[in-house]
Backbone as a ProteinNet text record, in pm:
[ID]
protein_1_A
[PRIMARY]
XXXXXXXXXXXXXXXXXXXXXXXXXXXXXXXXXXXXXXXXXXXXXXXXXXXXXXXXXXXXXXXXXXXXXXXXXXXXXXXXXXXXXXXXXXXXXXXXXXXXXXXXXXXXXXXXXXXXXXXXXXXXXXXXXXXXXXXXXXXXXXXXXXXXXXXXXXXXXXXXXXXXXXXXXXXXXXXXXXXXXXXXXXXXXXXXXXXXXXXXXXXXXXXXXXXXXXXXXXXXXXXXXXXXXXXXXXXXXXXXXXXXXXXXXXXXXXXXXXXXXXXXXXXXXXXXXXXXXXXXXXXXXXXXXXXXXXXXXXXXXXXXXXXXXXXXXXXXXXXXXXXXX
[TERTIARY]
4809.5	4762.3	4657.2	4546	4445.1	4487.9	4463.5	4491.5	4394.9	4439.6	4357.1	4298.3	4175.1	4108.1	4046.4	4078	4033.6	3930.3	3828.4	3729.1	3676.6	3629.4	3568.5	3440.1	3357.9	3232.9	3227.6	3197.8	3173.5	3026.2	2968.6	2829.9	2833.8	2778.3	2771.8	2632.4	2628.3	2501.2	2476	2454.2	2434.7	2293.8	2194.3	2055.4	2009.8	1877.5	1824.6	1866.1	1869.7	1910.7	2057.3	2143.5	2285.9	2319.2	2255.6	2282.6	2234.3	2117	2065.9	2161.3	2209.8	2305.3	2434.6	2480.1	2604	2592.2	2475.9	2453.1	2457.9	2387.5	2383.1	2520.4	2590.7	2720.6	2825.8	2821.8	2917.2	2895.9	2769.4	2739.2	2779.1	2790.3	2838.3	2990.6	3055.2	3201.6	3268.1	3197.2	3256.2	3319.6	3422.9	3488.8	3408.6	3338.6	3241.7	3281.8	3276.6	3300.2	3180	3119.5	3007.1	3060.2	3040.3	3080.4	2955.1	2951.3	2828.7	2858	2778.5	2793.8	2704.4	2625	2542.4	2415.1	2365.8	2248.3	2129.1	2116.9	2002.3	1871.6	1773.8	1642.3	1575.2	1613.9	1553.7	1575.8	1687.2	1718.9	1625.1	1550.2	1454.1	1330.7	1305.6	1178.3	1183.1	1112.3	1114.6	1034.2	938.5	855.1	812.4	868.4	832.7	733.7	612.8	506	477.7	538.7	501.5	617.8	722.3	833.7	809.1	811.9	780.8	865.9	799.7	871.2	879.5	823	826.7	685.7	604	464.4	450.7	553	549.1	608.1	642.5	709.8	856.4	933.8	1076.3	1118.5	1215.8	1265.1	1352.5	1355.2	1440.3	1586.4	1626.9	1767.1	1806.1	1717.8	1747.8	1750.2	1661.3	1657.5	1788.9	1839	1967.4	2081.1	2078.2	2184.2	2185.4	2067.7	2060	2120.5	2088	2142.2	2292.8	2344.2	2489.8	2558.4	2504.2	2563.2	2557.1	2445.4	2429.4	2529.6	2548	2644.9	2787	2819.4	2952.6	2978.7	2875.1	2890.2	2930.1	2895	2930.1	3055	3117.5	3246.1	3247.2	3134.1	3132.8	3215.7	3285.5	3361.9	3286.8	3309.2	3241.2	3342.1	3313.4	3394.6	3301.2	3324.5	3248	3310.7	3244.2	3301.5	3191.5	3219.8	3130.3	3201.1	3137.8	3198.3	3179.3	3289	3286.2	3280.4	3343.5	3344.7	3372.9	3346.8	3369.4	3399.2	3474.2	3504.1	3529.1	3507.9	3539.1	3680.8	3769.2	3909.3	3929.5	3853.4	3848.5	3723.6	3682	3558.7	3557.5	3455.2	3442	3531	3593.1	3678.5	3645.7	3635.7	3588.7	3674.8	3686.7	3761.1	3669.9	3664	3580.6	3668.2	3646.9	3722.5	3633.2	3670.4	3596.9	3667.5	3605.9	3669.8	3794.3	3795.5	3904.3	4004.5	3957.2	4048	3991.7	4070.9	4029.1	3994.3	3888.7	3840.4	3837.1	3868	3864	3789.6	3716.5	3636.3	3612.8	3563.2	3527.1	3379	3297	3154.1	3109.5	3011.2	2967.3	2815.7	2767.8	2623.5	2595.5	2508.3	2468.7	2335.6	2341.8	2222.2	2216.3	2226.9	2249	2121.6	2005.5	1881.4	1824.5	1741.7	1658.4	1652.6	1620.2	1595.9	1459.1	1367.5	1236.6	1249.9	1210.2	1222.9	1111.2	1146.2	1041.5	980.1	862.4	800.3	882.8	879	950.8	859.7	822.5	734.9	811.9	830.1	899.9	834.2	916.4	868.3	824.4	809	750.4	848.4	979.6	1074.1	1073.5	1027.7	1015.6	915.9	822.8	715.3	748.7	865	901.5	900.5	823.8	815.2	718.7	666.4	571.1	430.4	418.3	288.9	307.2	429.8	457.2	522.8	458.4	499.4	514.3	568.8	585.3	509.1	477.1	428.4	298.9	194	65.2	70	148.2	157.9	222.6	315	380.9	295.8	238.2	183.8	36.5	-29.6	-172.3	-250.6	-212	-279.6	-272.6	-164.6	-142.2	-231.9	-290.8	-366.8	-517.4	-561.8	-705	-787.8	-891.7	-983	-928.2	-807.7	-743.4	-779.2	-748.7	-759.3	-628.9	-639.1	-521.6	-512.5	-387.6	-362.1	-251.7	-258.6	-155.1	-86.3	45.6	123.6	175.3	122.3	166.3	74.9	115.5	41.8	42.9	76.9	86.2	-24	-27.8	-122.4	-103.7	22.5	50.5	-12	-2.9	-60	-212.3	-274.2	-419.3	-462.5	-389	-421.9	-404.5	-301.5	-280.8	-399.7	-446.4	-559.2	-682.2	-708.3	-822.5	-802.4	-681	-653.7	-665.8	-636	-640.8	-782.9	-883.1	-1022.1	-1055.2	-970.5	-985.9	-965.4	-877.1	-837.7	-905.7	-932.2	-977.1	-1110.3	-1189.1	-1316.3	-1301.1	-1183.6	-1164.2	-1017.5	-992.7	-856	-856.6	-752.3	-737.4	-605.8	-598.3	-474.2	-423.4	-295.7	-234.4	-118.3	-117.3	-15.2	90.3	70.4	172.2	213.6	118.5	127.7	152.6	185.7	207.3	72.8	61.7	-62.6	-76.1	-194.4	-212.6	-175.3	-102.5	-61.2	-128.1	-226.5	-293.1	-386.7	-422.5	-502.3	-648.7	-723.1	-865.6	-939.7	-894.7	-959.4	-951.7	-833.6	-819.5	-895.1	-904.5	-985.6	-1130.1	-1182	-1321.4	-1336.4	-1239.4	-1248.5	-1240.3	-1153.1	-1140.6	-1270.5	-1331.6	-1460.2	-1569.7	-1567.6	-1669	-1667.4	-1545.5	-1533	-1519.7	-1535	-1537.6	-1406.3	-1294.5	-1162.7	-1122.6	-1109.6	-1073.3	-927.2	-900.6	-766	-735	-630.8	-592.3	-457.8	-453.8	-332.7	-255.8	-304	-236.9	-98.9	-15.3	118.8	110.9	183.8	189.9	307.4	282	388.6	457.8	386.7	451.3	361.7	423.3	349.9	334.2	215.8	189.2	192.5	282.3	296	324.7	301.2	328.4	391.5	516.1	589.7	586.6	620.6	630.5	495.2	388	253.5	196.4	166.8	112.7	-25.7	-48.9	-178.4	-249.3	-172.1	-233.9	-127.8	-172.1	-89.2	-139	-46.5	-82.5	-55.3	-154	-144.3	-120.8	-70.9	-40	-163.3	-279.7	-403.5	-445.2	-352.8	-374.4	-488.7	-493.2	-590	-518.8	-571	-514.4	-602.3	-538.1	-608.8	-576.7	-672.1	-643.4	-613.6	-504.2	-460.8	-400.3	-404.8	-336.9	-215.9	-213.4	-103.5	-93.3	26.8	53.4	135.4	98.1	177.8	235	364.6	432.7	459.5	420.7	443.2	521.7	630.3	707.2	801.2	839	929	1042.9	1120.3	1229.7	1357.4	1469.5	1600.2	1660.7	1690.9	1750.2	1902.5	1966.6	2111.1	2182.8	2190.6	2238.6	2369.7	2440.2	2562.1	2666.6	2687.4	2787.4	2744.2	2614.7	2562.6	2584.7	2556.9	2575.4	2722.7	2809.7	2953.6	3001.3	2938	2975.5	2904.2	2809.9	2737.3	2612.4	2564.1	2440.7	2320.3	2226	2105.2	2015	1959.4	1859.3	1736.3	1618.9	1496	1473.6	1358.8	1331.2	1326.8	1287.5	1279.9	1415.4	1510.6	1642.3	1668.3	1574.7	1591.8	1685.2	1771	1863.8	1788.2	1797.9	1728.8	1802.8	1727.6	1786.2	1701.7	1763.6	1688	1635.6	1582.7	1522.7	1625.9	1753.9	1860.7	1921.6	1865	1910.4	2043.6	2078.4	2198.3	2162.6	2249.8	2227.8	2269.2	2266.4	2309.1	2459.9	2533.5	2678.9	2708.4	2768.7	2794.5	2883.3	2839.5	2914.3	2869.1	2780.6	2726.4	2579.3	2542	2405	2348.6	2217.1	2152.4	2030.9	2002.8	1889.5	1834.6	1707	1644.1	1577.5	1560.1	1479.1	1539.1	1666.2	1727	1687.1	1619.9	1568.2	1417.7	1353.3	1208.6	1125.4	1162.8	1088.9	996.3	890.8	809.9	899.9	915.5	1015.5	966.7	984.3	948.7	1071.9	1089.4	1207.5	1215.6	1104.4	1106.7	1131.8	1083.4	1110.1	1257.1	1312.3	1455.3	1541.6	1506.1	1581.7	1572.6	1454.6	1437.5	1517.8	1519.6	1599	1748.2	1791.7	1931.9	1969.3	1880	1904.6	1908.3	1815.5	1812.5	1942.5	1985.8	2110.6	2229.1	2232.5	2344.7	2353.7	2240.4	2241.8	2289.7	2246.7	2289.8	2439.6	2489.7	2633.3	2715.1	2668.8	2740.2	2747.6	2636.4	2636.8	2726.3	2722.9	2807	2954.7	2995.3	3134.8	3169.8	3074.8	3097.3	3118.5	3031.2	3044.3	3175.7	3216.3	3344.6	3460.2	3452.4	3560.6	3570.6	3458.3	3462.6	3530.7	3499	3558.4	3708.6	3748.2	3889.6	3969.4	3900.5	3962.1	4026.8	3957.4	4008.2	3925.4	3831.4	3755.9	3851.5	3841.8	3935.6	3920.6	4028.2	4019	4024.7	3996.7	4012.6	4159.7	4183.6	4320.5	4378.4	4509.5	4574.6	4523.2	4500.1	4451.1	4314.3	4226.5	4092.2	4099.1	4184	4196.2	4247.8	4346.2	4401.9	4295.9	4217	4111.6	4008.6	3971.9	3875.6	3934.2	4061.7	4124.3	4134.6	4165.8	4181.5	4050.2	3939.5	3808.8	3753.4	3839.3	3797.2	3690.6	3691.6	3587	3636	3755.6	3801.9	3896
1784.2	1644.7	1622.9	1558	1523.3	1399.5	1400.1	1282.2	1169.8	1046.4	931.8	868.1	820.7	753.9	624.9	515.3	382.1	329.9	260.4	194.3	72.3	-24.5	-142.3	-102.5	-21.8	27.7	178.7	248.8	393	419.8	503.1	547.8	696.2	734.6	876.3	927.9	1011.2	1066.6	1032.4	1134.8	1113.7	1141.3	1110.2	1119.9	989.9	968.1	851.1	719.5	714.1	590.5	559.2	659.9	638.3	603.3	668.9	641.9	503	463.9	330.1	223.6	243.1	147.4	145.3	261.3	268.9	192.4	201	128.9	-21.7	-69.1	-213.2	-266.3	-194.5	-242.4	-237	-135.4	-127	-239.4	-271.3	-382.5	-517	-521.6	-642.4	-644.9	-552.4	-545.3	-506.3	-429.2	-378	-241.7	-213.1	-82.7	14	107.8	193.2	339.5	407	551.5	618.9	713.1	791.2	927.3	960.5	1091.3	1176.3	1285.8	1364.7	1512	1573.7	1716.3	1801.1	1734.5	1806.1	1865.4	1812.1	1871.3	1776.8	1688.3	1597.6	1676.4	1637.8	1702.9	1684.7	1580.9	1556.7	1674.7	1743.8	1857	1975.4	1972.9	2079.7	2069	1948.6	1921.9	1962.3	2068.3	2108.3	2015.6	1941.3	1853.3	1732	1616.4	1490.6	1418	1396.7	1339.7	1192.8	1137.9	1001.5	902.6	931.9	837.8	748.9	619.8	522.7	544.4	547.1	554.9	693.3	794.6	930.6	989.3	946.5	992.6	1142.5	1205.5	1350.3	1426.7	1356.5	1409.2	1439.5	1465.2	1493.7	1575.9	1662.1	1737.4	1646	1673.7	1595.9	1608.2	1724.9	1744.8	1657.5	1649.5	1563.6	1416.9	1378.6	1240.2	1203.8	1293.4	1271.2	1267.2	1358	1360.9	1232.6	1181.9	1054.9	941.9	938.6	835.1	844.3	965.8	987.7	934.4	966.1	919.4	767.7	709.9	565.1	495.6	546.8	487.5	500.6	616	636.5	537.7	509.8	419	279.1	241.3	108.1	109.5	226.5	231.4	293.1	342.2	407.3	535	563.4	686.7	784.6	913.8	1016.6	1114.5	1161.8	1265.1	1369.6	1495	1603.2	1643.2	1608.4	1634.9	1625.9	1679.2	1668.8	1591.2	1484.8	1401.9	1469.7	1488.2	1556.1	1458.7	1342	1243	1105.6	1003.9	865.9	778.1	670.3	575.3	437.5	336.2	199.1	168.3	138.2	113.1	-28.7	-122.7	-260.7	-323.4	-442.5	-500.6	-503.9	-443.4	-442.7	-343.3	-250.6	-150.5	-13.3	87.3	218.2	330.1	437.4	555.4	676.8	757.7	876.5	998.4	1103.9	1227	1330.2	1372.8	1475.3	1609	1710.5	1841.4	1840.2	1751.8	1751.2	1638.5	1522.9	1409.8	1306.6	1203.1	1091.1	974	901.8	789.5	663.5	550.3	421.5	320	231.4	132.4	8.8	-96	-220.9	-225.7	-159.6	-150.3	-6.2	36	175	180.9	260.1	283.1	431	459.4	596.5	626.6	713.3	757.7	909.7	956.5	1098	1181.7	1117.1	1187.2	1267.9	1363	1438	1582.6	1671.9	1811.4	1852.1	1886.1	1935.2	2082.9	2117.1	2255.7	2339.8	2439.6	2521.7	2618.3	2668.9	2766.6	2894.7	2959.3	3085.6	3200.8	3199.8	3301.7	3376	3505.9	3581.2	3560.5	3523.8	3508.4	3368.8	3278.6	3147.8	3056.2	3073.7	2982.5	2996.4	3108.7	3125.3	3026.6	2981.6	2893.1	2745.8	2717.2	2580	2490.1	2381.9	2286.2	2325	2447.4	2494.8	2503.6	2574.6	2581	2566.3	2539.9	2509.1	2372.7	2280.1	2140.1	2086.3	1963.4	1896.1	1763.6	1703.5	1565.1	1551.2	1507.5	1488.9	1371	1267.4	1151.9	1190.9	1286.3	1333	1436.1	1529.7	1648.6	1678	1592.2	1613.2	1613.8	1527.9	1518.2	1650.5	1725.8	1849.3	1964.1	1955.3	2069.2	2045.1	1950.8	1919.4	2044	2065.4	2177	2313	2317.1	2444	2490	2617.3	2671.6	2637.6	2570.1	2507.6	2539.7	2553.5	2565	2468.5	2421.6	2336.8	2418.2	2429.7	2504.7	2406.8	2417.1	2326.2	2331.9	2262.1	2270.9	2139	2029.1	1898.1	1804.7	1685.2	1583.4	1556.1	1552.7	1526.9	1634.5	1760.9	1870	1858.1	1826.7	1810.8	1694.9	1584.5	1469.7	1502.3	1579.6	1621.8	1703	1795.8	1879.2	1793.4	1696	1606.3	1521	1470.8	1384.7	1460.3	1589.5	1667.2	1691.8	1661.8	1676.2	1580.6	1479.7	1391.9	1470.8	1571.3	1645.4	1781.8	1847.6	1987.1	2005.7	2105.6	2131.2	2214.8	2281.4	2370.3	2370.5	2360.4	2361.9	2428.2	2502.7	2567.2	2524	2533.8	2512.7	2647.5	2676.3	2800.9	2765.1	2820.3	2783.1	2891.2	3010.6	3116.3	3146	3168.8	3204.2	3084	2966.1	2851.4	2796.9	2766	2705.2	2563.6	2525	2388.6	2283.9	2179.2	2072.5	1940	1942.5	1817.2	1775.8	1649.5	1592.1	1632.8	1603.3	1635.9	1565.1	1446	1372.6	1452.4	1507.6	1585.9	1718	1775.4	1896.2	1868.8	1756.1	1719.1	1695.3	1626.4	1596.5	1723.9	1815	1940.7	2020.4	2020	2089.2	2018.7	1886.3	1807.6	1834	1849.1	1868.3	2016	2104	2246.4	2305.1	2252	2302.1	2415.5	2537.8	2651.1	2645.2	2696.2	2704.4	2851.9	2901.4	3042	3049.9	3115.1	3116.6	3248.9	3346.1	3475.6	3462.2	3561	3563.3	3592.6	3513.3	3533.1	3625.4	3734.9	3832.6	3810.6	3755.9	3731.4	3646.4	3589	3515.3	3605.4	3612.3	3688.7	3590.7	3614.7	3520.6	3595.1	3528.3	3582.2	3472.1	3492.1	3394.3	3255	3251.8	3128.7	3064.2	3132.7	3083.6	3157.2	3084.7	3144	3201.6	3322.6	3386.7	3406.6	3431.9	3454.8	3454.2	3436.8	3461	3589	3677.8	3803.9	3791.4	3825.1	3810.7	3946.3	3941	4062.7	4149.1	4086.4	4161.1	4234.7	4243.1	4315.3	4257.2	4126.9	4061.5	3951.2	3919.6	3816.5	3693	3577.5	3451	3405.9	3419.2	3376.9	3227.6	3191.6	3051.9	3022.9	2894.6	2848.4	2762.5	2704.5	2614.3	2602.5	2565.2	2548.6	2422.2	2340.4	2225	2253.9	2232.2	2264.5	2139.6	2143.4	2034.2	2085.7	2158.4	2218.7	2118.6	2015.4	1915	1881.6	1780.9	1731.6	1720.5	1733.7	1708.4	1589.1	1482.9	1363.6	1374.6	1355.5	1372.8	1248.2	1238.6	1116	1134	1243.4	1272.9	1162.7	1116	1010.4	881.1	850	728.4	732.1	844.1	856.6	843.1	901	892.3	747.5	664.4	523.1	437	495.2	420.4	351.3	388.9	329.1	376.3	288.3	323.8	411.5	514.8	599.2	602.9	625.4	629.1	769.2	788.8	915.3	1033	1006.2	1113.3	1144.8	1053.1	1073	986.4	897.1	808.5	693.2	655.2	545.1	413.3	333.8	205.3	102.3	27.8	-73.6	-200.8	-312.6	-436.8	-451.9	-570	-589.5	-580.1	-598.1	-586.3	-446.4	-355.2	-215.8	-203.7	-306	-296.5	-231.8	-145.1	-77.4	-167.7	-112.2	-188.5	-210.4	-141.4	-160.3	-246.2	-361.1	-452.9	-387.6	-402	-344.7	-205.9	-147.1	-15	-30.5	20.7	11.4	152.5	162.4	292.1	270.6	369.3	358.4	496.8	498.8	623.4	695.8	826.5	905.5	922.1	885.2	893.7	774.7	676.4	560	577.1	487.5	500.1	457.8	506.3	475	590.2	561.8	669.2	745.8	874.5	952	982.8	885.6	897.6	862.8	929.2	904.6	760.3	706.1	570.1	467.6	496.3	407.6	416.5	537.8	554.6	476.9	484	410	259.6	212.2	70.1	27.8	111.4	79.8	76.2	167.4	166.1	35.9	-14.2	-141.4	-256.9	-254.9	-360	-361.1	-242.4	-233.1	-280.5	-242.7	-281.7	-433.4	-498	-644.2	-710	-654.8	-711	-689.6	-573.1	-545	-637.9	-656.6	-743.9	-887	-935	-1071.4	-1080.3	-976.8	-973.2	-983.3	-908.2	-911.5	-1046.3	-1102.5	-1234.4	-1341	-1341.5	-1440.1	-1421.5	-1297.6	-1272.2	-1327.3	-1312.7	-1363.4	-1515	-1583.1	-1728.9	-1768.6	-1694.3	-1723.5	-1696.8	-1590.1	-1550.3	-1607	-1682.3	-1743.7	-1639.4	-1529.2	-1422.2	-1407.7	-1499.5	-1497.5	-1525.1	-1448.1	-1461.7	-1598.7	-1678.4	-1811.5	-1803.2	-1914	-1921.5	-1901.3	-1830.9	-1810.2	-1936.9	-1944.3	-2063.8	-2097.8	-1996.9	-2021.8	-2087.1	-2043.1	-2100.5	-2246.1	-2274	-2411.5	-2503.9	-2456.5	-2537.1	-2565.9	-2463.7	-2480.6	-2584.1	-2582	-2679.2	-2821	-2835.9	-2967.6	-3025.4	-2936.6	-2984.3	-3038.3	-2995.8	-3043.7	-3152.5	-3198	-3303.5	-3260.6	-3133.2	-3080.2	-3062.2	-3101.2	-3087	-3203.1
582.1	579.8	687.2	647.9	744.9	823.2	953	1033.8	996.4	1014	978.5	1103.7	1091	1202.1	1150.3	1215.2	1174.8	1272.1	1220.9	1305	1231.8	1309.4	1248	1176	1243.2	1185.9	1204.4	1097	1105.6	1078.8	1162.8	1146.4	1114.5	1000.9	963.9	1001	1103.6	1149.7	1294.9	1376.8	1519.9	1565.4	1481.2	1521.9	1586.4	1589.4	1659.8	1594.3	1462.2	1393.6	1420.5	1406.1	1427.9	1571	1665.4	1806.5	1847.3	1799.1	1829.9	1777.3	1654.6	1597.1	1677.2	1720.8	1798.2	1929.4	1993.3	2118.9	2095.2	1993.9	1965.9	1926	1840.1	1792.9	1903.3	1986.4	2097.2	2197.1	2223.1	2313.5	2252.3	2118.5	2050.6	2042.9	2114.5	2125	1993.4	1913.4	1790	1815.6	1740.7	1747.5	1660.2	1724.3	1655.5	1665.5	1552.3	1549	1484.4	1555.3	1503.1	1459.7	1333.5	1281.4	1267	1339.4	1348.1	1323.3	1236.8	1210.5	1300.2	1386.6	1483.1	1427.4	1314.5	1249.9	1244	1341	1343.9	1352.4	1270.2	1274.4	1409.6	1481.9	1613.5	1706.7	1689.7	1777.4	1753.8	1642	1614.8	1703.3	1755.7	1822.4	1969.6	2009.1	2149.5	2239.6	2179.8	2260.9	2178.8	2212.2	2146.5	2236.5	2185.6	2268.8	2240.5	2134.3	2093.9	2097.1	2175.8	2187.7	2309.1	2286.9	2391.2	2515.9	2631.4	2758.4	2819	2751.3	2803.3	2807.5	2902.9	2909.4	2932.3	2989.5	3011.5	2892.5	2785.5	2666	2696.6	2592.9	2606.8	2485.8	2501	2385.7	2299.7	2171.1	2082.5	2118.1	2163.9	2201.6	2319.8	2420	2535.3	2494.2	2405.2	2359.1	2289.9	2206.2	2139.8	2241.5	2337.5	2438.9	2522.3	2557.2	2630.2	2547.8	2418.7	2331.4	2319	2312.3	2303.8	2429.4	2546	2671.4	2682.3	2637.4	2644.3	2552.9	2432	2339.5	2393.8	2450.6	2509.9	2623.8	2703	2816.9	2772.7	2650.7	2600.3	2512.3	2500.4	2431.4	2293.1	2244.8	2113.4	2118.1	2008.7	1996.5	1906.4	1926.3	1849.1	1791.4	1669.3	1605.8	1547	1580.8	1521.4	1389.6	1280.4	1148.3	1043.2	926.9	811.5	702.5	653.8	549.4	414.4	342.9	213.3	96	111.7	3.9	62.2	-18.1	27.3	-92.8	-66.7	-174.5	-113.8	-196.9	-156.1	-202.4	-108.9	-144.3	-195.9	-140.8	-188.5	-127.2	-169.8	-115.3	36.9	95.3	239.9	311.7	238.5	300.5	240.7	327.2	282.5	341.1	263.5	306.8	292.5	397.4	397.9	425.1	349.3	369.6	435.5	555	625.6	619.2	676.7	680.7	768.6	869.6	966.8	948.1	898.5	885.3	788.7	763.2	678.7	769.2	735.2	815.9	730.6	794	724.5	808.6	741.9	815.5	730.6	797.9	730.8	693.2	773.6	744.2	769.6	690.8	696.8	708.1	801.9	817.7	795.2	699.6	669.3	738.8	837.1	909	899.1	775.8	747	751.3	746.1	772.1	657.7	696.1	603.9	650.7	558.4	595.1	541.7	631.9	591.8	553.1	433.4	387.8	450.4	531.6	593.8	493.6	522.3	431.6	424.1	308.3	292.2	334.6	462.6	519.9	628.2	615.2	721.1	857	955.3	1091.7	1129.8	1032.4	1064.6	1137.5	1116	1180	1332.6	1383.3	1528.2	1587.1	1504.9	1551.4	1533.2	1475	1441.5	1564.3	1556.2	1665.2	1774.7	1768.4	1868.9	1809	1696.6	1626.3	1475.3	1430.3	1291.1	1284.3	1208.4	1210.4	1068	1060.2	931.7	923.5	1037.1	1037.6	1116.7	1048.8	1117.1	1213.6	1182.3	1272.2	1404.5	1399.5	1522.2	1595.7	1521	1585.1	1556	1479.5	1457.4	1587.4	1679.3	1808.9	1885.2	1863.4	1939.9	1895	1776.1	1722.2	1723.9	1803.2	1807.4	1839.2	1756.4	1778.4	1739.7	1679.5	1646.2	1504.8	1476.9	1341.5	1269.4	1157	1096.8	947.7	898.8	755.1	714.8	590.5	531.2	422.7	431	333.2	228.4	106.4	1	-118.9	-225.1	-351.5	-428	-359.6	-423.6	-373.3	-431.1	-383.7	-235.1	-190.4	-49.9	38.8	-3.7	74.6	81.6	-31.8	-33.7	55.7	49.6	133.4	281.9	314	453	503.1	419.5	459.8	489.2	405.5	426.9	552.5	571.3	686.9	818.2	817.8	941.4	990.1	908.4	952.1	1066.5	1087.5	1204	1332.8	1326.6	1445.9	1460.2	1348.2	1354.7	1281.1	1322	1254.2	1127.7	1114.4	999.2	960	827.8	776	639.2	609	478.3	415.7	283.6	209.2	161.4	185.3	137.1	45.7	-75.3	-173.5	-195.4	-139.2	-145.4	-289.9	-374.7	-518.5	-610.5	-555.2	-643.8	-692.2	-820.9	-869	-815.7	-770.2	-718.5	-823	-778.1	-869	-834.9	-744.9	-712.1	-824.7	-825	-932.4	-920.8	-1027.5	-1030.1	-916.7	-881.5	-772.3	-642.5	-613.5	-490.6	-499.2	-619.1	-635.4	-595.9	-640.4	-607.1	-456.7	-397.1	-254.1	-169.2	-207.2	-133.5	-140.4	-257.1	-271.7	-192.5	-196.2	-125.6	24.8	79.6	224.4	263	166.5	196	243.1	193.4	233.7	140.3	191.3	104.9	61.2	-59.5	-113.5	-136.9	-70.8	-80.6	-150.7	-266.7	-348.9	-339.6	-265.2	-255.2	-188.9	-213.7	-154.2	-4.9	73.8	218.5	247.9	316.2	342.7	476	575.5	704.1	793.1	894.1	996.9	1119.1	1169.7	1290.9	1407.8	1504.1	1614.5	1743.5	1853.5	1986.2	2069.6	2112.9	2192.4	2127.9	1999.3	1920.3	1891.6	1924.4	1897.1	1777	1672	1550.6	1577.3	1527.3	1543.3	1409.9	1304.7	1174.1	1065.1	942	824.6	759.5	725.6	661	511.4	430	285.8	219.2	94.7	21	-0.3	-0.9	-16.7	108.8	206.1	331.4	412.7	415.9	502.7	579.4	694.5	779.8	780.2	788.1	810	951.4	1045.1	1183.7	1189.3	1257.6	1265.6	1402.1	1438.8	1559.8	1527.4	1406.1	1369.7	1217.9	1172.9	1030.5	1010.1	911.4	870.2	732.1	715.1	589.9	507.9	381.5	287.3	168.1	195.2	86.8	20.6	91.8	36.1	130	93.7	177.2	95.2	164.5	104.4	176.8	102.9	161.6	155.2	268.3	278.5	226	93.4	29.3	-46.2	-21.7	-97.2	-82.6	39.4	63.3	-4.8	5.5	-57.7	-209	-270.6	-415.4	-452.6	-371.5	-400.3	-400.2	-317.4	-308.5	-413	-485.9	-587.8	-538	-419.6	-367.2	-448.2	-470.7	-543.5	-457	-518.9	-452.8	-542.5	-480.7	-560.1	-617.3	-682.9	-750	-653.1	-530.2	-430.5	-368.2	-384.6	-325.5	-204.1	-170.5	-55.5	-90.8	3.4	-20.2	-13.7	-117.8	-122.2	-37.4	43.7	131.8	127.5	166.9	179.3	321.6	354.9	487.6	600	567.4	667.7	669.8	590.2	578.6	505.1	426.6	344.2	211.2	163.2	36.2	-79.4	-199.3	-316.8	-319.5	-233.7	-223.1	-100.3	-122.3	-12.2	93.5	218.5	328.9	369.4	289.4	320.7	356.9	471.8	522.4	539.5	547.4	570.3	658.7	742.9	835.1	865.8	903.2	942.6	827.3	844	751.5	613.3	593.7	461.2	374.5	433	360.6	339.5	263	241.6	363.3	479.5	601.9	635.4	710.7	767.1	863.7	841.1	916.3	1057.2	1145.6	1286.6	1368.8	1481	1562.4	1609.1	1652.8	1707.2	1596.7	1475.3	1361.9	1322.7	1324.4	1294.3	1392.6	1521.4	1622.7	1597.4	1560.9	1531.1	1410	1307.5	1188.4	1221	1307.6	1347.8	1415.5	1502.7	1570.6	1470.4	1373.9	1270.9	1190.8	1148.6	1071.9	1154.1	1281.5	1367.8	1381.8	1400.5	1413.5	1284.9	1170.1	1041.9	1021.1	1057.1	1044.4	1134.6	1257	1350.1	1297.2	1243.4	1188.5	1064.7	981.6	862.1	900.5	1001.1	1046.4	1109	1182.2	1243.5	1135.4	1034.3	926.2	851	834.2	768.1	851.7	983.7	1069.7	1064.7	1042.1	1027.7	896.8	790.2	659.6	658.9	723.9	721.9	839.6	924.9	1042	1134.1	1150.1	1236.6	1363.7	1385.7	1510.6	1626.1	1732.4	1843.9	1910.6	1916.5	1977.4	2130.1	2193.8	2339.2	2375.5	2485	2531.1	2591.3	2604.3	2661.1	2800.7	2882.7	3017.8	3018.2	2926.4	2917.9	2871.1	2772.9	2722.1	2832.1	2909	3018.6	3124.1	3155.3	3255.6	3210.2	3084.3	3033.6	3038.8	2998.4	2997.3	3138.8	3236.9	3373.6	3429.6	3370.3	3416.2	3324.8	3233.2	3141.7	3043.5	3010	2920.5	2780.2	2748.6	2610.1	2576.7
[MASK]
+++++++++++++++++++++++++++++++++++++++++++++++++++++++++++++++++++++++++++++++++++++++++++++++++++++++++++++++++++++++++++++++++++++++++++++++++++++++++++++++++++++++++++++++++++++++++++++++++++++++++++++++++++++++++++++++++++++++++++++++++++++++++++++++++++++++++++++++++++++++++++++++++++++++++++++++++++++++++++++++++++++

C-alpha cells in the first residue's frame, strides 16, 4: 500500500513556475506540497544570462536551488516522486498516484514543463548549454559573430536561420538527411539571404572541452562551426493533464485562461507546458499568476462554505474592551 499525503494545494513540477507558485502560496498561508521528479529543464542551463537580478549570470541549477530554499523558508513541503496517474474524486478534489505514494489535494497546479529533443548527433550532448542551444531569445546574444548552424527542417528552423542574421554574419541549415519541409516562401527567403542548406547525414560533432568545432558529414567533410541551435521539436509533459481531462492544443500544450486555470475547474497550469514563450522568467511569472488565482479561488470557496477562520475569543474580547465591536 502506498502511503497517502494530503495538501491544500499540490504543485506538480519543481522548476521555475512551480517554485514561484510555491513561494506565493506559502506566503498566503496555504498548505503547499511540491512534487518534483528532479527533471526541470532549467537544470540543463550552465549559464543563464537573461534572468533579472543576476548581471553576472547564474546557472539554472543554482536558480532552482535558490527557489527551493526560498519556498521552504515560507513553509512549502517537497516530495521527490513521479506522478503516474491522476483523477478528480469530486468537484474541487483530486487524487494523484505517484511511484511512492498517493496524494490528495483541493487545488492542483501542473508545472510539468517541456523536453527539448536534442539532435541525434554523436557527441553533441557534451556541448549542451555551452555551444549547443535551443532558444535564440535566451542564447542568440551569446553567439554574436560566430559560425552558426541551425539543425532542423521545418518552417520554424528556416525562420530561426533568418532571425539569427541579426547576430551572426554567416549561418547554415543542416537537415541530417531529412527533406526540408518549409514552405516556398521560406525557400525564396533562404535563397535571397544566401543561407546554405546541407542535407547530408551528420556522423558526429567535433568538439573540444564542450566547445563545438565542426560537424562531420558522411561525405567525409567537415563544416567548421562555433555553435548549433536545434529545432528538432519539443515534448510537452501533459500526461497528468490529459488524465484529468484538461484540454491541450495540437502541439500538446495545456490550454489555460488568463488566470492559468485549465478547462477542468480547480486544475491550473503554468510555465513551458502551456502556450507561453518558454523562458525561465516568464515561467516564474506564470507561476505567480497561477498562485494568486488559486489563493483567491480557495478564499472565495471558504466564504461560500463558511470555513474562513473566525476571530478567536481573545481577539473578540480585546476589541469589545476597546469599544470597537
